N, C-alpha and C positions, 0 to 999 in steps of 0.2 A: 663503817659498815662493809669495808672491803680491805684488801691488802694495804698495809702501811708500807709505803715504798721508799721513804727517805726521811732523815732527821737532820736538824741543824740546831746548834746552840747559839744564843746571843753571845756577844764577846765577853760579857761579864758572867756568863753562865746562869743568869737569873731566869731566862726563858728558854723553853724547848719548843721548836717548831716541827710539826709532823705533817706530812702530806700523804694522800691515799688515792688509790684507784677509784674511791667513791667521789672524787672531785672536790674534796674538802681540804682546807688548811686549818689546822688546830694549833692554838698557842697555849702552852702549859707553863705554870709557875713551878720551877724546880724545887722550891722550898717545901711546898706541901702537895705537889702534884695536882693542883687544881687546874681545870680547863678554863681559861680566861676568855677564850674566843674561839668560835668556829665559823669559818668563812665557807659557806655552802655554794656549790656550783661555781667555784673559782675558775674552772676551765670547762670546756665542752667535752672533754674526754679525761681519761685517767691521768693523774699527776704522778710523774715519775721521779722528780728531783726538786730539791729546795736548797737554797744557799742564803746566808744572812750576812750582811756587811756590818762593819763596826759602827756605822752611823744609823743602823736600824732599817735599812732597806731590805726587803725580803723578795727573793727571786724564785719563781716557780717555773718548771719546765714540764710540758705535758705531751701526751700522745696526739693532742690536737694541733701540733706543730708550732705552738706559741710559747714564748717566754713572757710571763707577766711580772710586773714589778709592783710591790705593795709597800705602803708606808703608813704608820700611824701619825697622822698630821697633828700639828700643835692644837691642843684643846680637845682632840677627839679621843674616844675610848676604843674605837675599832680601826682596823687597818683598811685603807682605801686603795683602790687600783689607781696607780699613777702613770703607768706606761705598759704598752704591749708591743712585743717585737715579733714580727712574722717574716722571718728570713730563711728559716729552715724549710726544706722540701718534704720532710717527714717527721715522725714523732721524735721528741727530745727525751733522751735517756739520762743525761748527766749534766750537772752544773758545777763549776768551781770558780772561786774568786781569787784574784791576786792578793798578795799579803796586805796591801794597803786598801783593798776593796775597790780600786778604781777600774779594774778590768774584769769582765765576766767571760768565762769560757763555757761554751755549750756544745755538747756532743749529741749527735742524733743518728737515726737509722739511715740517713742519707750519706753516711760515711764521712761527714765533714765535722770539723770543730770550728765554730765561729768565734771570733775574738771581738768583743764589744766593749767600748769605753763608756763609762758613766759620765754624762754631762750634767747640766743644771736640772734640778728637780728629779734626779734619778733617771732621766731619759737615756736610753741606750742607743749608741751609734756603732754599727758594725764597721770595723776598720781592717779586718783581715779574715782569712780562713786557712785552716791547716788541713791538708788533704794528703792521703797516703795509705790509709787503712783500706782493706779490700771489702770489709763488711761493717756493720753497724758499730758505732762508738757506744760502749756500755758504761764506762766509768772514767772519771778524771780525778787527778790530784795535782796540786801546785806546791812546789817548794822552791824558795828563793826565786830565781828567774827561769825555772824549769817548769814545763807543763808535761805531765805524764798522762797518757791515754791508753785505756784498755779496750779491746775490741772483740767482737764475735769472730774475727779472723784469727784468734788465738795468740795475738802478739800484743806487746806493750811498746809504745813509741815514746821517746823522750824528745821534747821540743824545747828550743830556747829562743826567746825573743830579745832582740837587741835593736833599740830604736824603732820599734814597731815592725821590724823585719824578723820573721821566724824561720828557723831551719830545723830539720829533724837530725838530731845528733846520733841517735841509736835506735835500732829495732831489736827488742828482746824477744827471742824465740825459745820455746821449751815447754810451754803448756800444751796439753793435748785437747783442750776444749776452750770455749769462750772465756774471756777474762771478765769477771763480774764486779770486782772491787779492787781499789788501789789506795795506798797511802804512801807517803814518802817523808823523809827527814834528812837533815844534815848528818853525815856520818862523823861522829866525834870520837868514836872508840878506837878505830884503827888508823886514823889519818896520821901520816908522817908529819910531825910538828915542823920539820924543816922544809916541807913541800908547800908551795903556794897553790898547787892544783887542788881545788876543792873536790870532795867526793860526797856522794849521797847514797842513802839506802832507799830502795824502792821495794815495797811489799805488794805482791800481786796474788789475788785469790781467784781460783778458776772453778768452773763446773767439773773439772777433772779431779776434784777433791783435794787438790794440793794448794798450799801457800808457798810461794817462792820468794826468796830474798835476793835482790840484785844489788851489787855495789857498782855505782856509776861514777866514773871519773870524768870531770868536765874540764876541757882545756881552757886555759886563761884567754881572755880576749886580747887580741893584739892592739897595741896603741899606736 
């Protein structure tokens, strides 16, 4: 009944999850577009982000400052609330999962990106925070061991986590307006086959009406 703010697919592509400012989560079957489930009043305010792990945990982030974790328990037909994380100081705008689904990154209007590890029964434990943006975090993307964040401050930051310690590798400047969407991938087209230094492509979309493509070279970790 209001803006659809975010989408996520299950790992096998069978189910599509949508969240809305009307505070609902909807689950759709992609085969025939049937709506299988609608979770009403899933949050106390608009839902801005959704992420789905390979093992079926659904994470939602809201303007109510909460991250909620949902799971369809064995034998149940509907998703149940299994955890709530209340560590941000303002509304949550973006969520992203690590490749193996064990780490959740959440970006909020409080300018921070929280790093949360998934424990038993999907419970989240905050293990770190990435700070450096001057304004709200609006979008996130994860590729390999890199976390990319886009902000209202018109910049994209590239973070890398090594043994739970994160550092900012680069600040990408060039957009004239807030960054609203990001995606990233391993750069396989131009990479020198003789180079061991990996490179990535980061795509950023902004309210300035531009999409920019950035090539990011990542230094090898010292041993």
